[in-house]
N, C-alpha and C positions, 0 to 999 in steps of 0.2 A: 689332561690333554683338550686341545680344542678343535675341531674339525669343521670347517665350512661348507654349508650344501647339503642337499638331501640325499635319499638312496642309502642310509645305512643298513649294514647288515650286521646280523649277529652269530649266524650259525656258520663253522669253519667247513667249507665244503671239500674235505679230505678227500684225495682220490688215489694215493699213494705214498710211497716212502722208499727213499734212495739207497738207504741202509748203510751208505758210507756219507762222511764229510764231502758233501757234493757244493761246487761253488760255479758250475754254468749250467744253462737251461738254453735249449735252441730247437724250435721246430722244425721238423725236417719230413717235408711233405706235408700231409693233411691230416694225415691219422698217427703219425708218429712224433716223438719228442726225443731229443739226445739229454742225457742229465751226465756230468763230468765231475771228477774229483778224486779224491783218494785220502789217504795218509802221508803222500811224499816219500821223501829219501828215506826218512826215519823206518826204523825197524819195529815198528808196533803191529804188524801183521795186518793192517788196514790195507784192503788191494787198491791200486789206483787202475781206475778204468773209466771207459765210456761208456755208459748204458743206453741201450735202445727201449723206449717203452710204447707200449701200443694202446692207443685209445680204443677200450672195448665196454661193451655194455655187462659183460659177464661178472657177477658177484659184485655189482657195483655199489655206489654210495648211492642209496635209495634216494636222498636229497638233492643229487646232482644227476643220476642216471647213468654216470660213466666211471670207469676207475683207468689207471694207467698201469698197465701190466707190463712188467719186465720182460722182455723177451728176448734178450739178448745182451751180451757184454763183451767189451772188447779190453783187453788187459795193455795198459800202457806203461807197462815196465815199472821203474824205480821212479818215475815222474808224474806227480798229478796236474791234471789238466786245469788251470786256473783262470784261463779264458777263453773264450771260443767263438767263431763263427761258421754258419753253415751258407752255402749257395748253390743254387740248381744249376747244373751244368747242361742239359738237355731240355727236359720236361718232366714233370712230376711222373707220370707214366713209364717214363724211361729207368725211373729210380737211381739216376745219377747224379751224385751231388759231390761235392768238394767240400773238407771239414780242415780249419785251420785250427788249432790249439795251441795255444801258449803254455808251455812247462819248462819252467826255470828260464832259462835265457835261450829258449830255442824256440822254434815256431815249427810245430809238426803238423804235415798235410797228411789229409787220409782221403780215401774215397770210397764212394759206394757204387759199384757196378751192375748191380742187378738187385731185384727182390730174392728173398728165399725163404723156406717154410723151415722153421726151427723144432726138430723133432723132439727134442727135450722139454718144449714148451708146449704141448698139445698141437705141434704144427702151424705156431702162431708166424705171421707174416712179419719179417724183418729184414733187414740189408747186408748184403755181402761186403763187410768193410775191410779194407785193407790200407796199411801204411805206405806212401808212395814216396815221401821226401821229408828231409827236415834241414833246416835252416838256422844259423845262430842268428839271433834278432835284435841282441842289447848287448853293449859292451861296457858298461860301467866297471869302472875300474874295481870296485870292491864289492857291490852287489848288484851284479847282472840280474834282470830280471824283465820277461816282457809283461806288460801291463795290460795290453789292449791289441785286439786285433778286429779290421772289419774287411768284408769283402767289399768292392764297387759292384752294385746289384746289376748295372747293366752289362757287366763283362761275363756274366755266366761262368764266374768262379776263377775266371782268370787274373784278375789284378786283385790284390789285397794290399793292406797297410798295417803295420805293426808300429806301436809304440811303447817306451820300455823307459826303466831307469836312469838312462844315460841321457833323458831328454830329447833325443830323435824322433823323429818319423822315419820310417823306411818304407818305401813302395816297392812291391815286389811284381814279376811276371811269375805265375804259377808253373807256367812252362818251361822257364828258365830254372825254376828250382827244382821240377822234376829230373830235367836233365842234366843238373850237375852231379860232378862227382866228389866225394867226400865232404859232402855239405856245405861246398864252397860257392855256392851261388850268392851273386851280387846284386842288390837293390837296383831297382832302375833309376830310383830317384832317392837322395837322403836329405832330411831337412832336420836342422839345428832348430827344433820347435820350442822347447822350454829349457830351462835350467838345470831342472831336476826332473821327476816322474810326470811321462805325459798319461795323465789319467784318463783320459777318453778320446776318440779319434771316430769321425765318420765321413762317409764322402757325401756329396751334395748328389740330388736326384739327378741333375744333368750330368754328373761326373766330371765335372769342371774345376769342382773345387773340394780340399778338406777342412774341415774343422778340427781344431785341437783344443783340447780343456788340460791344463795345467797349475799349480800353485798359484803362481802368477798372473792367471787370467783365461781368456779362449782369445785364439787368433783364426784366421781364415788364411789357406794358403792355395797357391794356383797348383794343380795337381801336374801341369804339364812342364812347370818350370822350378816350382819350389819357393816363388815369389812370395812375399808375406803380402795379402791384400787388403786384411784390415786386423786392428786391434780392436774388440770386441768393448764398448763400455757397458757400464751396468745400466739398466733402466732406473730412471728417475725415481720409480716407487720402492727401490730398493736401497736403503742406507747402508753405510758402511759396516764393516762386520759380516758379509756374508761372502760367499765364494760359489761359482758356478761347480756343479757336481757333475753334470753329465748333459750331452747334447746329440738330439737324433732329428735328422735332416727329414722331410716329409714333401710327398709330391703335390702337395697344395701350393698355388700359385706359379706351375711351372707354364702355364700358357702364357703368362707375361715373363719369361725369362728371367725371374727371380730365382734366388736359393732362399728356401724357408725353411726354419728349423726351430724345434722346441728345445729350450734350455731349462734344466732344474737347478735351484740355488737353494742352498743351505746356510745356517747361520755356523760362522767360523768357531765360535765359543759354544760347545755344547751346554756349558751349566749356566749359562744366562738366561735370564729370567724373559728375556725377549726372542728366545730361540723360536724361528718358524722356519718355513720353506715357501718357496714361489715356485710357479712356473712362468715363464715368458714364450711368446711366440714371435719369432724375428724374421725379418725378411731382407734380403741384400742383394743389392741390383751392382752387377759386378762390371757392368760399364763405366758407372758413375762411382764404383767402390764406397758405397755407402750402404749403412745396416741401421736399421730403424726397428724398436719394438712396437708389434702391433697392439698386442694386451698382455698387461703383467699381472699376475693375480695371486695374491695371499692364498694359498689352499689349506695349509693348519698351522696352527701354534703348537710348539712342544713338541714338534715331530720334526725330522730328517729324513730326506728322501735316500735311499739306498740303491736303487733301481729306477729304470726309466726305458719305456717303448713306446713306441709311435704305429699304430696299425697300417697295414700297407695302402690303405685309401687313404691316409691322412687326417681322416677325420675325428678319431679317438686317440687320447694320449693315456695311457697307463704309468702307476707310481706304486714300488715297495716302498716301505718304511723299514729305520731302524727297531721300530719297536714291534715290527711282524705286520704292519696294517697295508691293505691293499685299496686302490684307489685307481676308479677310470672317469676322465673328464673329457669333455666335448672340447677338441683341439681349437676350435674358432674361435671360443671365449673362455676356455675351462670352467663350463659350467660342470658342476659335480654332479655325475650320473651314478656312481655307486662309492661306496665306502666301506669296507670290513676292517674296523679298528682293532690291532693285535690280535688277527686271524690266526697268525703263525705266532709259536711261541718264543720265535727269535728274530734277527733282522731278516729280509728278504733279499735273497743273493742273485734271482733271476725272475724276469717276467716276460712273458712272449704272448701276443695273439695268435687264437688258432681260427680256423678257417671256417667259413659257413657252408661251403658244399668241398666235395671231394670227387675227383675223377675214379670213373669204375677201373677196377682192375680186371674186369670180365671182358674178354675179345667179343661176345656175344651182347654185352650190356654197353652201349655207346654213351648214355647219359650220364650227367654227375648225380652223385647222390648227396643227401644232407651230410652236412659238417659237424665237428662239434658245438661250432656258434649258431648253429641254423635255429630261426625262430626266435634269436634275441638281436639286440642292436649289437652286440659284439661278446668277446669273451677272451679271458686270459688266464694261462696256466702258469701258476707261480712256485719257486724254489725257496725255500728257506735254511737257514743255519741249522735248523732242529731235525732236518734231512728229510721234512715232509714237503709233498706236492698237493696243491689245492687248484681248483677248477673255479673262477670266478666270472658269471654271465651277468650282463645287462640287461633285464627285460624291458619289453616295450611296454608304455604305458597302458595300463588296462582301461577299456572303454567303460564310461558309466553306465550303469543300470538304467533302462529306459523307467523303471518303476522309482529307482531314486531321482532321475529328472523330474518326473511328475510331481514327487515330493517336493522337493525343492521349488518349483513353478506355484504350487499349491502355497507353500509356506509363504513366499514372498507374495501372492495376492492376498493372501490374509492379512498380511502385517498394512499393506497400502489401504485396503478395505476399512482396516481398524483407525488409520491414520486419519483417512477420508472421514469416518464419521465422526471422529474427534473434533474434527476442525469444522465441520458442520456444527457441532453443538456449540463451541466456542463462538 
């Protein structure tokens, strides 16, 4: 295994265990995360649920300082959640969020309406979650299945898109889905995006376009009309034998009216001696309908990216790998800031950036309080198929001690003195 760059970590920063096969991880507010999964429809006795975990310092991992305490579970019946997204409907203090969960060929919507204290978990802070709607989101003739779901971040939970096994992107208005009877809501827009599975989707930061990823490539679509705006070509640094794994849009470059996104690429053949993975930063000009890669970088050999996330500020990109590794990179040039190889026992199924600050929940205290990433460049929480959750934080560079600085200066002066005396003798 070859990893490029510095900042390699060895200690696995364990903060929790889902207890069930979990496939989805999403931040909800600045203090909680949602974990979802289960055993599906098979009668194995494994519960299907959405779990709420609270970051707390009680009984924490001494190397990390936090643990993810399970404070609530929501039973999802016979269906396991396989993909999920969360959007804040008002603001963090109001505790009103919309959750879109992919369960088989359906998209199920949940809402949180307020905070509550769970008496069974030492009055721990959690959310009042309720199921509010359900809609069929995929119509494949033999194996209908929702593969991905994303909210338009600017819509406050009102607009979301789904992609599935039938190759269609469907754009939904959550209000229409809420009001529909017998789960018969119709999408606002339907796009035949791919011949087979839609593997990944995301909205541009300006909400004008949608990027989709499938087996035959990646495309940009108009959110208003469904017109295909661009067929994305491969960066010249990447030879044949690779495919795009995921794409995430960032707020970088918005001031110039461009759509900027990060794309992750894996080798198609896992057994190839040339197996590797890349990250590429793209910019798309919607007026000229031209896209170009700004920077493309090989980040690891003998590795494959399994999950991708970009921070809210856009400055950091994080990846999880099929071998359980976790890496964080500077988005501008993909300089590696942190890497923990094989930190998880199995592949990483979810990765999320966590907050540096948290609003106060007390009416008498208005100022923000330190968040999980406070004091660090950034931090990510990860979930893997081994059911474990970990917290990975990127520390600031330590200032060089003044005594060490003086020693280096003295050493350099000694070398110059010796060289000077040697030249005089000669």
